[in-house]
Jmol script that loads the backbone (N, CA, C; Angstrom):
load data "model"
ATOM      1  N   MET A   1      23.919  31.261 -14.939  1.00  0.00           N
ATOM      2  CA  MET A   1      23.514  29.865 -15.046  1.00  0.00           C
ATOM      3  C   MET A   1      22.541  29.764 -16.225  1.00  0.00           C
ATOM      4  N   PRO A   2      22.766  28.823 -17.142  1.00  0.00           N
ATOM      5  CA  PRO A   2      21.871  28.658 -18.291  1.00  0.00           C
ATOM      6  C   PRO A   2      20.464  28.255 -17.840  1.00  0.00           C
ATOM      7  N   ALA A   3      19.492  28.607 -18.663  1.00  0.00           N
ATOM      8  CA  ALA A   3      18.090  28.328 -18.329  1.00  0.00           C
ATOM      9  C   ALA A   3      17.846  26.832 -18.149  1.00  0.00           C
ATOM     10  N   ALA A   4      18.501  26.007 -18.943  1.00  0.00           N
ATOM     11  CA  ALA A   4      18.316  24.556 -18.825  1.00  0.00           C
ATOM     12  C   ALA A   4      18.794  24.061 -17.470  1.00  0.00           C
ATOM     13  N   SER A   5      19.908  24.618 -16.995  1.00  0.00           N
ATOM     14  CA  SER A   5      20.427  24.222 -15.686  1.00  0.00           C
ATOM     15  C   SER A   5      19.474  24.643 -14.579  1.00  0.00           C
ATOM     16  N   VAL A   6      18.897  25.820 -14.720  1.00  0.00           N
ATOM     17  CA  VAL A   6      17.929  26.304 -13.730  1.00  0.00           C
ATOM     18  C   VAL A   6      16.709  25.388 -13.718  1.00  0.00           C
ATOM     19  N   ALA A   7      16.236  25.013 -14.907  1.00  0.00           N
ATOM     20  CA  ALA A   7      15.069  24.138 -14.995  1.00  0.00           C
ATOM     21  C   ALA A   7      15.357  22.783 -14.352  1.00  0.00           C
ATOM     22  N   VAL A   8      16.540  22.248 -14.595  1.00  0.00           N
ATOM     23  CA  VAL A   8      16.918  20.967 -14.001  1.00  0.00           C
ATOM     24  C   VAL A   8      17.012  21.092 -12.489  1.00  0.00           C
ATOM     25  N   ALA A   9      17.595  22.183 -12.015  1.00  0.00           N
ATOM     26  CA  ALA A   9      17.719  22.400 -10.573  1.00  0.00           C
ATOM     27  C   ALA A   9      16.346  22.507  -9.926  1.00  0.00           C
ATOM     28  N   ILE A  10      15.428  23.210 -10.577  1.00  0.00           N
ATOM     29  CA  ILE A  10      14.066  23.345 -10.042  1.00  0.00           C
ATOM     30  C   ILE A  10      13.382  21.975 -10.010  1.00  0.00           C
ATOM     31  N   LYS A  11      13.542  21.221 -11.109  1.00  0.00           N
ATOM     32  CA  LYS A  11      12.922  19.891 -11.176  1.00  0.00           C
ATOM     33  C   LYS A  11      13.465  18.980 -10.081  1.00  0.00           C
ATOM     34  N   LEU A  12      14.777  18.969  -9.909  1.00  0.00           N
ATOM     35  CA  LEU A  12      15.384  18.128  -8.874  1.00  0.00           C
ATOM     36  C   LEU A  12      14.930  18.554  -7.480  1.00  0.00           C
ATOM     37  N   GLY A  13      14.809  19.861  -7.274  1.00  0.00           N
ATOM     38  CA  GLY A  13      14.334  20.366  -5.987  1.00  0.00           C
ATOM     39  C   GLY A  13      12.914  19.918  -5.700  1.00  0.00           C
ATOM     40  N   ARG A  14      12.060  19.981  -6.719  1.00  0.00           N
ATOM     41  CA  ARG A  14      10.663  19.553  -6.544  1.00  0.00           C
ATOM     42  C   ARG A  14      10.576  18.050  -6.279  1.00  0.00           C
ATOM     43  N   GLU A  15      11.394  17.284  -6.998  1.00  0.00           N
ATOM     44  CA  GLU A  15      11.396  15.835  -6.777  1.00  0.00           C
ATOM     45  C   GLU A  15      11.864  15.488  -5.369  1.00  0.00           C
ATOM     46  N   ALA A  16      12.887  16.180  -4.904  1.00  0.00           N
ATOM     47  CA  ALA A  16      13.392  15.935  -3.551  1.00  0.00           C
ATOM     48  C   ALA A  16      12.345  16.309  -2.513  1.00  0.00           C
ATOM     49  N   GLU A  17      11.648  17.409  -2.758  1.00  0.00           N
ATOM     50  CA  GLU A  17      10.597  17.845  -1.830  1.00  0.00           C
ATOM     51  C   GLU A  17       9.456  16.828  -1.802  1.00  0.00           C
ATOM     52  N   ALA A  18       9.048  16.348  -2.965  1.00  0.00           N
ATOM     53  CA  ALA A  18       7.967  15.360  -3.033  1.00  0.00           C
ATOM     54  C   ALA A  18       8.375  14.062  -2.339  1.00  0.00           C
ATOM     55  N   GLU A  19       9.617  13.659  -2.533  1.00  0.00           N
ATOM     56  CA  GLU A  19      10.103  12.441  -1.888  1.00  0.00           C
ATOM     57  C   GLU A  19      10.128  12.599  -0.369  1.00  0.00           C
ATOM     58  N   ALA A  20      10.562  13.760   0.104  1.00  0.00           N
ATOM     59  CA  ALA A  20      10.603  14.016   1.546  1.00  0.00           C
ATOM     60  C   ALA A  20       9.195  14.002   2.134  1.00  0.00           C
ATOM     61  N   GLU A  21       8.238  14.584   1.415  1.00  0.00           N
ATOM     62  CA  GLU A  21       6.851  14.586   1.888  1.00  0.00           C
ATOM     63  C   GLU A  21       6.298  13.158   1.944  1.00  0.00           C
ATOM     64  N   ALA A  22       6.604  12.364   0.928  1.00  0.00           N
ATOM     65  CA  ALA A  22       6.125  10.978   0.903  1.00  0.00           C
ATOM     66  C   ALA A  22       6.727  10.177   2.051  1.00  0.00           C
ATOM     67  N   GLU A  23       8.001  10.383   2.324  1.00  0.00           N
ATOM     68  CA  GLU A  23       8.649   9.679   3.436  1.00  0.00           C
ATOM     69  C   GLU A  23       8.061  10.105   4.774  1.00  0.00           C
ATOM     70  N   ALA A  24       7.785  11.400   4.927  1.00  0.00           N
ATOM     71  CA  ALA A  24       7.197  11.892   6.173  1.00  0.00           C
ATOM     72  C   ALA A  24       5.803  11.308   6.372  1.00  0.00           C
ATOM     73  N   GLU A  25       5.037  11.231   5.293  1.00  0.00           N
ATOM     74  CA  GLU A  25       3.689  10.674   5.385  1.00  0.00           C
ATOM     75  C   GLU A  25       3.745   9.191   5.738  1.00  0.00           C
ATOM     76  N   ALA A  26       4.658   8.470   5.119  1.00  0.00           N
ATOM     77  CA  ALA A  26       4.807   7.044   5.413  1.00  0.00           C
ATOM     78  C   ALA A  26       5.235   6.837   6.860  1.00  0.00           C
ATOM     79  N   ALA A  27       6.118   7.686   7.349  1.00  0.00           N
ATOM     80  CA  ALA A  27       6.580   7.578   8.736  1.00  0.00           C
ATOM     81  C   ALA A  27       5.444   7.854   9.708  1.00  0.00           C
ATOM     82  N   SER A  28       4.554   8.771   9.365  1.00  0.00           N
ATOM     83  CA  SER A  28       3.443   9.076  10.270  1.00  0.00           C
ATOM     84  C   SER A  28       2.408   7.961  10.271  1.00  0.00           C
ATOM     85  N   ARG A  29       2.305   7.218   9.175  1.00  0.00           N
ATOM     86  CA  ARG A  29       1.347   6.103   9.117  1.00  0.00           C
ATOM     87  C   ARG A  29       1.867   4.879   9.849  1.00  0.00           C
ATOM     88  N   LYS A  30       3.153   4.718   9.933  1.00  0.00           N
ATOM     89  CA  LYS A  30       3.731   3.512  10.529  1.00  0.00           C
ATOM     90  C   LYS A  30       3.283   3.315  11.977  1.00  0.00           C
ATOM     91  N   PRO A  31       3.383   4.340  12.841  1.00  0.00           N
ATOM     92  CA  PRO A  31       2.917   4.123  14.222  1.00  0.00           C
ATOM     93  C   PRO A  31       1.433   3.764  14.283  1.00  0.00           C
ATOM     94  N   GLN A  32       0.632   4.366  13.418  1.00  0.00           N
ATOM     95  CA  GLN A  32      -0.795   4.062  13.408  1.00  0.00           C
ATOM     96  C   GLN A  32      -1.015   2.610  12.990  1.00  0.00           C
ATOM     97  N   ALA A  33      -0.304   2.178  11.977  1.00  0.00           N
ATOM     98  CA  ALA A  33      -0.444   0.794  11.515  1.00  0.00           C
ATOM     99  C   ALA A  33       0.017  -0.179  12.592  1.00  0.00           C
ATOM    100  N   GLU A  34       1.094   0.159  13.284  1.00  0.00           N
ATOM    101  CA  GLU A  34       1.580  -0.701  14.364  1.00  0.00           C
ATOM    102  C   GLU A  34       0.565  -0.769  15.496  1.00  0.00           C
ATOM    103  N   ALA A  35      -0.041   0.362  15.836  1.00  0.00           N
ATOM    104  CA  ALA A  35      -1.041   0.392  16.903  1.00  0.00           C
ATOM    105  C   ALA A  35      -2.263  -0.433  16.511  1.00  0.00           C
ATOM    106  N   GLU A  36      -2.680  -0.326  15.247  1.00  0.00           N
ATOM    107  CA  GLU A  36      -3.826  -1.106  14.788  1.00  0.00           C
ATOM    108  C   GLU A  36      -3.515  -2.603  14.820  1.00  0.00           C
ATOM    109  N   ALA A  37      -2.318  -2.976  14.406  1.00  0.00           N
ATOM    110  CA  ALA A  37      -1.932  -4.388  14.422  1.00  0.00           C
ATOM    111  C   ALA A  37      -1.883  -4.916  15.850  1.00  0.00           C
ATOM    112  N   GLU A  38      -1.371  -4.105  16.763  1.00  0.00           N
ATOM    113  CA  GLU A  38      -1.308  -4.513  18.166  1.00  0.00           C
ATOM    114  C   GLU A  38      -2.711  -4.678  18.745  1.00  0.00           C
ATOM    115  N   ALA A  39      -3.598  -3.738  18.443  1.00  0.00           N
ATOM    116  CA  ALA A  39      -4.969  -3.826  18.947  1.00  0.00           C
ATOM    117  C   ALA A  39      -5.672  -5.058  18.382  1.00  0.00           C
ATOM    118  N   GLU A  40      -5.428  -5.356  17.118  1.00  0.00           N
ATOM    119  CA  GLU A  40      -6.035  -6.539  16.507  1.00  0.00           C
ATOM    120  C   GLU A  40      -5.511  -7.814  17.158  1.00  0.00           C
ATOM    121  N   ALA A  41      -4.219  -7.851  17.426  1.00  0.00           N
ATOM    122  CA  ALA A  41      -3.631  -9.027  18.081  1.00  0.00           C
ATOM    123  C   ALA A  41      -4.200  -9.200  19.477  1.00  0.00           C
ATOM    124  N   GLU A  42      -4.350  -8.108  20.212  1.00  0.00           N
ATOM    125  CA  GLU A  42      -4.921  -8.181  21.560  1.00  0.00           C
ATOM    126  C   GLU A  42      -6.367  -8.651  21.511  1.00  0.00           C
ATOM    127  N   ALA A  43      -7.117  -8.197  20.513  1.00  0.00           N
ATOM    128  CA  ALA A  43      -8.508  -8.624  20.373  1.00  0.00           C
ATOM    129  C   ALA A  43      -8.585 -10.116  20.070  1.00  0.00           C
ATOM    130  N   GLU A  44      -7.674 -10.606  19.238  1.00  0.00           N
ATOM    131  CA  GLU A  44      -7.650 -12.040  18.935  1.00  0.00           C
ATOM    132  C   GLU A  44      -7.339 -12.861  20.182  1.00  0.00           C
ATOM    133  N   VAL A  45      -6.393 -12.402  20.984  1.00  0.00           N
ATOM    134  CA  VAL A  45      -6.045 -13.104  22.222  1.00  0.00           C
ATOM    135  C   VAL A  45      -7.243 -13.114  23.162  1.00  0.00           C
ATOM    136  N   ALA A  46      -7.899 -11.972  23.302  1.00  0.00           N
ATOM    137  CA  ALA A  46      -9.067 -11.894  24.180  1.00  0.00           C
ATOM    138  C   ALA A  46     -10.172 -12.824  23.687  1.00  0.00           C
ATOM    139  N   SER A  47     -10.347 -12.896  22.379  1.00  0.00           N
ATOM    140  CA  SER A  47     -11.367 -13.775  21.815  1.00  0.00           C
ATOM    141  C   SER A  47     -11.044 -15.238  22.100  1.00  0.00           C
ATOM    142  N   ARG A  48      -9.787 -15.609  21.943  1.00  0.00           N
ATOM    143  CA  ARG A  48      -9.383 -16.995  22.233  1.00  0.00           C
ATOM    144  C   ARG A  48      -9.574 -17.318  23.707  1.00  0.00           C
ATOM    145  N   GLU A  49      -9.208 -16.375  24.574  1.00  0.00           N
ATOM    146  CA  GLU A  49      -9.375 -16.594  26.015  1.00  0.00           C
ATOM    147  C   GLU A  49     -10.848 -16.754  26.360  1.00  0.00           C
ATOM    148  N   HIS A  50     -11.695 -15.943  25.731  1.00  0.00           N
ATOM    149  CA  HIS A  50     -13.128 -16.037  25.973  1.00  0.00           C
ATOM    150  C   HIS A  50     -13.653 -17.392  25.509  1.00  0.00           C
ATOM    151  N   ASP A  51     -13.237 -17.807  24.311  1.00  0.00           N
ATOM    152  CA  ASP A  51     -13.672 -19.106  23.789  1.00  0.00           C
ATOM    153  C   ASP A  51     -13.238 -20.239  24.711  1.00  0.00           C
ATOM    154  N   ALA A  52     -12.014 -20.170  25.198  1.00  0.00           N
ATOM    155  CA  ALA A  52     -11.514 -21.204  26.109  1.00  0.00           C
ATOM    156  C   ALA A  52     -12.326 -21.216  27.396  1.00  0.00           C
ATOM    157  N   SER A  53     -12.663 -20.049  27.897  1.00  0.00           N
ATOM    158  CA  SER A  53     -13.455 -19.952  29.121  1.00  0.00           C
ATOM    159  C   SER A  53     -14.845 -20.543  28.910  1.00  0.00           C
ATOM    160  N   VAL A  54     -15.459 -20.232  27.782  1.00  0.00           N
ATOM    161  CA  VAL A  54     -16.786 -20.777  27.477  1.00  0.00           C
ATOM    162  C   VAL A  54     -16.707 -22.295  27.347  1.00  0.00           C
ATOM    163  N   ASN A  55     -15.659 -22.786  26.702  1.00  0.00           N
ATOM    164  CA  ASN A  55     -15.503 -24.246  26.559  1.00  0.00           C
ATOM    165  C   ASN A  55     -15.351 -24.918  27.919  1.00  0.00           C
ATOM    166  N   ARG A  56     -14.545 -24.327  28.803  1.00  0.00           N
ATOM    167  CA  ARG A  56     -14.377 -24.899  30.147  1.00  0.00           C
ATOM    168  C   ARG A  56     -15.700 -24.894  30.895  1.00  0.00           C
ATOM    169  N   LEU A  57     -16.424 -23.810  30.799  1.00  0.00           N
ATOM    170  CA  LEU A  57     -17.704 -23.694  31.485  1.00  0.00           C
ATOM    171  C   LEU A  57     -18.693 -24.724  30.945  1.00  0.00           C
ATOM    172  N   SER A  58     -18.745 -24.873  29.637  1.00  0.00           N
ATOM    173  CA  SER A  58     -19.697 -25.837  29.070  1.00  0.00           C
ATOM    174  C   SER A  58     -19.324 -27.269  29.453  1.00  0.00           C
ATOM    175  N   ARG A  59     -18.035 -27.560  29.563  1.00  0.00           N
ATOM    176  CA  ARG A  59     -17.611 -28.899  29.986  1.00  0.00           C
ATOM    177  C   ARG A  59     -17.969 -29.144  31.450  1.00  0.00           C
ATOM    178  N   SER A  60     -17.869 -28.106  32.267  1.00  0.00           N
ATOM    179  CA  SER A  60     -18.178 -28.284  33.688  1.00  0.00           C
ATOM    180  C   SER A  60     -19.676 -28.446  33.909  1.00  0.00           C
ATOM    181  N   VAL A  61     -20.487 -27.946  33.008  1.00  0.00           N
ATOM    182  CA  VAL A  61     -21.939 -28.064  33.131  1.00  0.00           C
ATOM    183  C   VAL A  61     -22.398 -29.451  32.698  1.00  0.00           C
ATOM    184  N   GLU A  62     -21.697 -30.060  31.772  1.00  0.00           N
ATOM    185  CA  GLU A  62     -22.100 -31.385  31.257  1.00  0.00           C
ATOM    186  C   GLU A  62     -22.038 -32.459  32.281  1.00  0.00           C
TER     187      GLU A  62
END
end "model"
wireframe off; spacefill off
backbone 0.3
color backbone group
């Protein structure tokens, strides 16, 4: 195999390896991002429920 072909094969192998690593890293971040988004949504709902409860309480006191 000519040296140029070997160099191209090595380069393509390294690029494929780097791409696979990037995809694996992105896949591992996705569940974390989804969990963070879910926790944020739950916190917003809890905050709205709390605000509604405080509003009802303040109206009942008036």
